[in-house]
N, C-alpha and C positions, 0 to 999 in steps of 0.2 A: 276869123282865125281863132281857135281856142287858145286860152292861156296855157302856158307850159309851166310845170312845176320843176324847179331845179333840185336835183338830188343833193343833199347836204354832204355826202361822203360817209365813209364807214365809221369814222371815229368822232363825229359830232353827235353828242347825245340826242337821241330821239326817243320817242315813247317805247318803253320796253328795254332800252339799252342802259347798262350801268357802266360801260367803259368810258374812261376819260383820257384825254391826251394832254400832255404838258411839255413845254419846251424848257429844258434846263440849261440851255446854252449859256445863259448869263452867269451860271455858277462855275463855269470853266475858267481856271486861272493858269493853266499850264502845268500845275503840280497836284491839284486836288484829285483824289480818286473816290471820295465819299460825297454823295449828293443827296439832297433833301427834296422830297415831293411835298407839295403844299397841304395834303391831307393824308390821313391814314389809309393804307391800302391793304388788300389781301395779299399776303406774301407770295403765294403761288400764282398770282395773277398780275404780275408786273413785267412789262416787256420793254427792254431798254434798247435803243437804237443809237449807235454812234455813227455819225455821217451817213445815216440812212440804212446802216447794216445792223441786223438783229444780233445782239450780243449773247444769245443763248438763254437757257431757262434759268430762273432764280435758283441760287445755291448750286449752280453748275460750276464750270471752271472760270467763267468770266464775271458773273454777277453774284454777290453775296448780300443777302438781306441782313441789315444790322438792327433795324427796329421797325416799328410800324410806319415810319415816315422816311427812313434812310436806307440807302444801299451803297455798296462799294463796287466799283468796276475795276477789273484787273488791268485793263489797258488805260493808261493815263491819257485823257483827252487833252489835246494841245490847243493853245490859243488859235482861234479860227475854225476849230472843229464845231460840229453841231451835235447836241445831245438831246434826245427826246425820249419820253416814256409814254406808254399806253398802259393804263392800269384799271383795276376794278377797286373802287373805294370801299373801305370797310363800312358797311351799313350797320348802324347801331339800331337795335330793336327797342 
């Protein structure tokens, strides 16, 4: 029987992919609306998911980019909610 290769999923970095995923749930305290990603990202390529639901494009009505590592979300995540981002890191030449 041939060995099978398990597909790693769409957001696990593989050759040629620059997308990264990060769980920001630990930053939720019930009142915070500003969150920090661990590395600098391209402002137009950050996708925020609150409890699995996409929160809209950056600088739309739900997500505001504050800096190269921080964003604000319009809906305050509550304790017990899940917050995740998929982003393209800023690649320094």
